[in-house]
C-alpha positions in Angstrom: -34.9 9.4 54.5 -36.1 9.1 50.9 -39.2 7.2 51.9 -40.2 9.9 54.4 -39.1 13.0 52.6 -41.1 13.0 49.4 -44.6 12.2 51.0 -44.0 14.8 53.7 -42.8 17.4 51.2 -45.8 16.7 48.9 -48.2 17.2 51.8 -46.5 20.5 52.8 -46.6 21.8 49.2 -50.3 20.8 49.0 -51.0 22.9 52.0 -50.4 25.9 49.8 -53.6 25.1 47.9 -55.7 25.8 50.9 -57.7 28.9 50.0 -56.0 29.1 46.6 -58.5 31.7 45.5 -58.9 33.8 42.3 -59.0 36.9 44.4 -56.7 38.6 47.0 -56.8 38.1 50.7 -55.3 39.5 53.8 -52.9 40.2 55.4 -51.3 43.0 53.4 -53.8 42.9 50.5 -52.7 46.3 49.5 -49.1 45.1 48.8 -50.4 42.1 46.9 -52.6 44.5 44.8 -49.5 46.5 43.9 -47.8 43.3 42.7 -50.9 42.3 40.7 -51.1 45.7 39.1 -47.5 45.3 37.9 -48.5 42.1 36.1 -51.7 43.6 34.7 -49.8 46.7 33.6 -47.3 44.6 31.5 -50.2 42.7 30.0 -52.2 45.8 29.1 -49.6 48.3 28.2 -46.5 46.5 27.0 -43.7 44.2 28.3 -41.0 46.8 29.0 -39.6 45.4 32.2 -37.9 48.8 33.0 -41.2 50.7 33.3 -43.7 48.8 35.4 -47.1 50.3 36.3 -48.8 51.0 39.6 -52.6 51.5 39.8 -52.7 54.5 42.0 -51.0 57.2 39.9 -53.8 57.7 37.3 -52.7 57.4 33.8 -49.1 58.3 34.6 -48.8 54.7 36.0 -45.0 54.5 35.8 -43.3 53.8 39.1 -40.3 51.6 39.8 -40.3 49.6 43.1 -38.6 46.3 43.0 -37.1 44.7 39.8 -40.4 43.2 38.4 -39.2 39.9 37.2 -42.0 38.0 38.9 -44.7 40.2 37.5 -43.1 40.2 34.0 -43.1 36.4 33.9 -46.7 36.4 35.2 -47.8 38.7 32.4 -46.2 36.4 29.9 -48.4 33.6 31.1 -51.4 35.9 31.0 -51.1 36.0 27.2 -52.0 32.3 27.3 -54.5 32.2 30.1 -55.8 35.7 30.4 -55.2 37.8 33.5 -56.1 35.8 36.6 -54.8 35.8 40.2 -54.4 32.1 40.0 -51.5 32.6 37.6 -49.9 35.1 40.0 -50.2 32.6 42.8 -48.7 29.7 40.8 -45.7 31.8 39.6 -45.0 32.9 43.1 -45.3 29.4 44.4 -42.8 28.3 41.8 -40.2 30.8 43.1 -40.9 29.6 46.7 -40.2 26.1 45.7 -37.0 27.3 44.0 -35.9 28.9 47.3 -36.6 25.6 49.0 -34.5 23.7 46.4 -31.5 26.0 46.8 -31.8 25.8 50.6 -31.6 22.0 50.2 -28.5 22.4 48.0 -26.8 24.7 50.5 -27.3 22.4 53.5 -26.2 19.4 51.5 -23.1 21.2 50.5 -22.4 22.3 54.0 -23.1 18.9 55.6 -25.1 16.0 54.0 -28.3 15.1 52.2 -30.2 13.8 55.3 -29.7 17.1 57.1 -30.6 19.0 53.8 -33.9 17.1 53.5 -34.8 17.8 57.2 -34.0 21.5 56.7 -36.2 21.6 53.6 -39.1 20.0 55.3 -38.8 22.5 58.2 -38.6 25.3 55.6 -41.7 24.1 53.8 -43.6 23.9 57.2 -43.1 27.5 58.5 -46.5 29.3 59.0 -45.4 32.5 57.4 -44.1 30.6 54.4 -47.3 28.6 54.0 -49.3 31.8 53.5 -46.9 34.0 51.5 -45.6 31.3 49.2 -49.0 31.3 47.5 -49.7 35.0 48.0 -49.4 37.6 45.2 -46.0 38.7 46.4 -42.4 39.1 45.2 -40.5 38.3 48.4 -39.9 34.6 47.7 -38.6 35.5 44.3 -36.0 37.6 46.0 -35.3 34.8 48.5 -35.0 32.3 45.7 -32.3 34.3 44.0 -30.6 35.1 47.3 -30.4 31.4 48.1 -29.1 30.7 44.6 -26.5 33.4 45.1 -25.4 31.9 48.4 -25.3 28.3 47.0 -23.3 29.1 43.9 -20.9 31.4 45.8 -20.3 28.6 48.3 -19.8 26.1 45.4 -17.2 28.5 44.0 -15.4 28.8 47.3 -15.3 25.0 47.7 -14.6 24.0 44.1 -14.0 27.1 42.0 -15.2 27.2 38.4 -16.3 29.9 36.0 -19.8 28.5 35.8 -20.3 28.8 39.6 -18.9 32.3 39.7 -21.1 33.4 36.8 -24.3 31.9 38.3 -23.5 33.4 41.7 -23.0 36.9 40.2 -26.1 36.7 38.1 -28.4 35.4 40.8 -27.0 37.9 43.3 -27.7 40.7 40.8 -31.3 39.7 40.4 -31.7 39.2 44.2 -30.5 42.7 45.1 -32.4 44.4 42.3 -35.6 42.8 43.7 -34.9 43.3 47.4 -31.4 44.1 48.5 -32.3 43.6 52.2 -32.9 39.9 51.6 -29.4 39.2 50.1 -26.7 41.5 51.5 -26.3 39.8 54.9 -25.5 36.4 53.3 -22.0 37.7 53.0 -21.5 36.6 56.6 -22.0 32.8 55.9 -19.9 33.2 52.8 -17.0 34.7 54.8 -17.4 31.9 57.3 -17.1 29.2 54.7 -14.1 30.9 53.2 -12.5 30.6 56.7 -13.6 27.0 57.1 -12.3 26.0 53.7 -9.1 28.0 54.4 -9.5 29.7 51.0 -6.4 31.5 49.9 -6.3 35.2 49.3 -6.7 34.6 45.5 -9.9 32.8 46.0 -11.2 35.4 48.5 -10.4 38.1 46.0 -12.3 36.2 43.4 -15.3 36.0 45.7 -14.9 39.8 46.1 -15.2 40.2 42.4 -18.3 38.1 42.4 -19.8 40.5 45.0 -19.1 43.5 42.8 -21.7 42.4 40.3 -24.7 42.4 42.7 -23.4 45.7 44.1 -23.3 47.2 40.6 -26.7 45.8 39.8 -28.2 47.4 42.9 -26.6 50.8 42.2 -27.8 50.6 38.6 -31.4 49.7 39.5 -31.4 52.4 42.3 -30.3 55.1 39.9 -32.9 53.9 37.3 -35.7 53.9 39.9 -34.8 57.4 41.0 -34.8 58.7 37.5 -38.2 57.1 36.6 -39.8 58.0 39.9 -38.7 61.6 39.8 -41.1 62.0 36.8 -44.2 61.3 38.9 -46.7 64.1 38.9 -47.1 66.4 41.9 -50.2 65.2 43.7 -49.5 67.0 47.0 -53.1 68.2 47.1 -54.0 64.6 48.0 -53.8 64.1 51.7 -51.1 61.5 52.5 -49.1 62.2 49.4 -45.3 61.5 49.7 -42.2 61.7 47.5 -41.3 58.6 45.5 -37.6 59.5 45.4 -36.3 60.0 48.9 -37.7 57.3 51.1 -34.8 56.6 53.3 -36.8 57.3 56.5 -39.3 54.7 55.4 -36.7 52.0 55.0 -34.5 52.8 58.0 -36.5 54.7 60.5 -34.5 56.7 63.0 -31.7 55.7 65.4 -34.0 56.3 68.3 -36.3 53.5 67.0 -33.6 50.9 67.9 -33.8 52.0 71.6 -37.5 51.6 71.9 -39.0 48.3 73.1 -42.2 48.3 71.1 -40.6 47.5 67.6 -38.5 44.7 69.0 -41.5 43.3 71.0 -43.7 43.4 67.8 -41.1 41.6 65.7 -40.3 39.0 68.4 -43.9 38.2 68.9 -44.5 37.7 65.1 -41.4 35.5 64.8 -42.5 33.4 67.7 -46.1 33.0 66.4 -45.6 32.9 62.6 -42.2 31.2 62.2 -41.0 29.4 65.3 -44.1 28.2 67.3 -44.0 26.3 70.6 -42.9 23.1 68.8 -39.7 24.8 67.6 -38.7 26.1 71.0 -39.4 22.7 72.6 -37.4 20.9 70.0 -34.4 23.2 70.0 -32.6 21.6 73.0 -32.5 18.3 71.1 -30.0 19.9 68.8 -27.5 20.0 71.6 -27.3 16.2 71.4 -25.6 16.5 68.1 -23.6 19.7 68.8 -20.2 18.0 68.6 -21.1 16.1 65.5 -22.6 19.2 63.8 -20.1 21.8 65.0 -19.2 22.9 61.5 -22.9 23.0 60.5 -23.9 25.0 63.6 -21.2 27.5 62.9 -22.7 28.1 59.5 -26.2 28.4 61.0 -24.9 30.9 63.6 -23.3 33.0 60.8 -26.6 33.0 58.8 -28.6 33.8 61.9 -26.2 36.7 62.8 -26.7 38.0 59.3 -30.5 38.1 59.8 -30.0 40.0 63.1 -27.9 42.6 61.2 -30.7 42.8 58.6 -33.2 43.3 61.4 -31.3 46.0 63.1 -30.8 48.0 59.8 -34.4 47.5 58.6 -36.2 47.5 61.9 -38.8 50.0 60.7 -39.9 47.8 57.8 -39.9 44.7 60.0 -42.1 46.4 62.5 -44.6 47.6 59.9 -45.0 44.5 57.8 -44.9 40.8 58.8 -43.6 39.7 55.4 -40.3 41.3 56.2 -39.8 38.5 58.6 -39.6 36.0 55.7 -35.7 36.0 55.8 -35.9 34.5 59.2 -37.6 31.3 57.9 -34.4 29.8 56.5 -32.2 30.1 59.6 -35.0 29.0 61.9 -35.5 25.9 59.7 -31.8 25.2 59.9 -31.9 25.2 63.7 -35.0 22.9 63.7 -33.3 20.6 61.2 -30.4 20.2 63.6 -32.7 19.1 66.4 -34.4 16.6 64.0 -31.0 15.4 62.8 -30.0 14.7 66.4 -33.0 12.3 66.6 -32.4 10.8 63.2 -28.8 10.0 63.5 -28.4 9.4 67.3 -27.0 6.3 68.7 -29.7 3.8 69.6 -28.5 3.8 73.1 -29.4 7.5 73.4 -32.6 7.7 71.4 -34.3 4.6 70.2 -36.6 4.9 67.2 -34.9 8.2 66.4 -36.0 8.4 62.8 -39.6 8.1 63.8 -39.1 10.8 66.5 -37.6 13.1 63.9 -40.5 12.6 61.5 -43.0 13.1 64.4 -41.2 16.3 65.3 -41.5 17.7 61.8 -45.1 16.6 61.5 -45.9 18.3 64.8 -44.3 21.5 63.6 -46.1 21.3 60.3 -49.5 20.7 62.0 -49.1 23.5 64.4 -47.9 25.7 61.5 -50.9 25.0 59.4 -53.2 25.8 62.4 -51.4 29.1 62.9 -51.7 30.0 59.2 -55.4 29.2 59.0 -56.2 31.2 62.1 -54.0 34.2 61.4 -54.1 34.5 57.6 -56.4 34.1 54.5 -58.8 36.8 55.7 -61.3 38.0 53.2 -63.9 40.7 52.9 -66.6 39.3 50.6 -68.2 42.7 50.0 -65.0 44.2 48.5 -64.8 42.0 45.4 -68.5 42.7 44.8 -67.9 46.4 45.0 -65.0 46.1 42.6 -67.2 44.1 40.1 -69.9 46.8 40.4 -67.4 49.6 39.6 -66.0 47.6 36.7 -69.5 47.2 35.2 -70.2 50.9 35.4 -66.9 52.2 34.1 -64.8 51.7 31.0 -61.3 50.2 31.0 -59.9 53.6 30.0 -61.6 55.5 32.9 -59.5 56.9 35.6 -61.3 56.3 38.9 -61.2 58.2 42.2 -61.9 55.6 45.0 -62.9 57.1 48.3 -63.3 54.7 51.2 -62.4 54.3 54.9 -58.8 54.4 55.9 -57.7 54.7 52.3 -54.0 55.7 51.8 -52.6 57.5 48.8 -50.6 54.5 47.7 -53.2 51.8 48.5 -54.6 50.2 45.3 -56.8 47.7 47.1 -60.2 48.8 45.8 -58.8 50.0 42.5 -57.5 46.5 41.8 -60.8 44.9 42.8 -62.3 47.0 40.0 -59.3 46.4 37.7 -59.2 50.2 37.1 -56.4 52.8 37.3 -56.9 56.0 39.2 -56.3 57.3 42.8 -57.2 56.3 46.3 -58.4 58.9 48.8 -59.6 58.6 52.4 -63.3 59.2 52.4 -63.1 62.0 54.9 -60.4 63.7 52.9 -62.3 63.7 49.6 -63.2 67.3 49.0 -64.2 69.3 45.9 -60.7 70.7 45.8 -59.2 67.2 45.6 -61.6 66.2 42.9 -60.9 69.4 40.9 -57.2 68.7 41.2 -57.6 65.1 39.9 -59.8 66.4 37.1 -56.7 68.2 35.8 -54.9 64.8 35.7 -57.8 63.1 33.8 -60.1 61.8 36.5 -63.4 60.6 34.9 -65.2 58.9 37.8 -65.6 59.2 41.5 -66.8 56.3 43.7 -68.3 57.1 47.1 -70.4 55.4 49.7 -72.9 56.3 52.3 -71.0 53.8 54.5 -67.9 56.1 54.2 -69.3 59.7 53.8 -66.9 62.0 52.0 -65.6 65.3 53.2 -67.6 68.5 53.8 -69.5 69.8 50.7 -68.5 66.9 48.6 -71.9 65.3 48.2 -73.4 68.7 47.2 -70.6 69.0 44.7 -71.2 65.5 43.3 -75.0 65.9 43.3 -74.6 68.1 40.2 -72.7 65.3 38.4 -74.4 62.4 36.6 -74.9 59.2 38.6 -73.6 56.2 36.6 -74.8 53.6 39.1 -75.9 52.8 42.6 -75.1 49.5 44.4 -77.2 48.8 47.5 -75.2 47.2 50.4 -76.1 46.4 53.9 -76.4 49.7 55.8 -76.0 52.0 52.7 -75.0 52.1 49.1 -72.1 52.6 46.7 -72.3 55.3 44.1 -70.4 55.8 40.9 -70.4 59.5 39.8 -69.3 60.6 36.3 -67.2 63.7 36.1 -67.2 66.3 33.2 -64.4 66.0 30.7 -61.9 68.8 31.4 -59.6 67.6 28.6 -57.0 66.3 31.1 -54.6 63.5 30.7 -55.9 60.2 29.2 -54.2 56.9 28.4 
């Protein structure tokens, strides 16, 4: 297996450098821009990890989302390289590889090294992982620490040891502070291994104490986030504004959502196209050939899979809205595919000859189909947008607070603001009115960016006509305009 594993793993890691660009791409560019603004904020305004910065709250900036370990580390590298998206990509890729390493360790602990390597190759080959592992995104940092939490907790169940307990508690605390949905359900495979190992009540109680640490970390971060986010200014005059404190409906949706077919259909379709693929479904029956030999392993996989189903039911709203919330499904799907490959690899020659070649061919086919899916579904770019951002950057100062008006802009969407590397606010072009601009003047707005491609609301162009024009950028079908606003003595950084 050693001779096959490393070349295949190297190729799969190299796939991440396809479209390894110094600018953001789709899908979910807006979320990546938020992450990149966190890193940029640390670099520009200080390295206090407890007060990260978003780009769409003007000079208030402070807003706590996830625990920003990834962005904090990225900013540290910025001090050596300067701020560049390539650093963000490399840091996130490093955490993805960490998640793959701990998955390997988990499977080796549960069964053996051959199955662990097959599972790792399958994990490296998932289409969704190929894209998001090199995106400017924190999810694989959360997955990395969640896998570390699971591994060290299982090591403690099997062998005990203060070191394993401490590492389990610490990694679990980081995982839940970043994204608790990606870690809580791993309690199910932990409980199963406790049963399989016939752990005594004392050992089970010790595992319970380990779990207290991540729970306390989550509560602490949650309370801190509410405290910081309650200080955000009231911008309710901006259409689409929402509270940053009580967002339970966003995370959980409603009970009625679980009884509707559309959310389930949406998620199932994504899982099929972006994780499983046709090769996965075709290979799955092969795993039955090793069912008796891998009974303990498959029980573990079933427990992990059941945990992800619980995760999906609870956070269905998030899963329907954003495909990156399907990232937790990559690991269990990889474990199932690894079982099928293992059936080929270790089968008796009377059943499947040349089984090792067949296992390798299976993984290569999955990897090939995955890369095809990734290339056709992801990496989308809009070449005009970076050019607009560069134009705005040239015609504004770093301390300017910019109002960006464009099509389908949302209040918390920093996409164009990050292209310009400027802080400010995003407003849908049709909702940009003199009243909104006057409201933002009070908060320190200095500049408004509009476009004839996306005409602003009624009366806005007449209002802006009396303001100085800092620059005009001709584009196909129209132009981008940068308007200077009068200084009202509002807030400034």
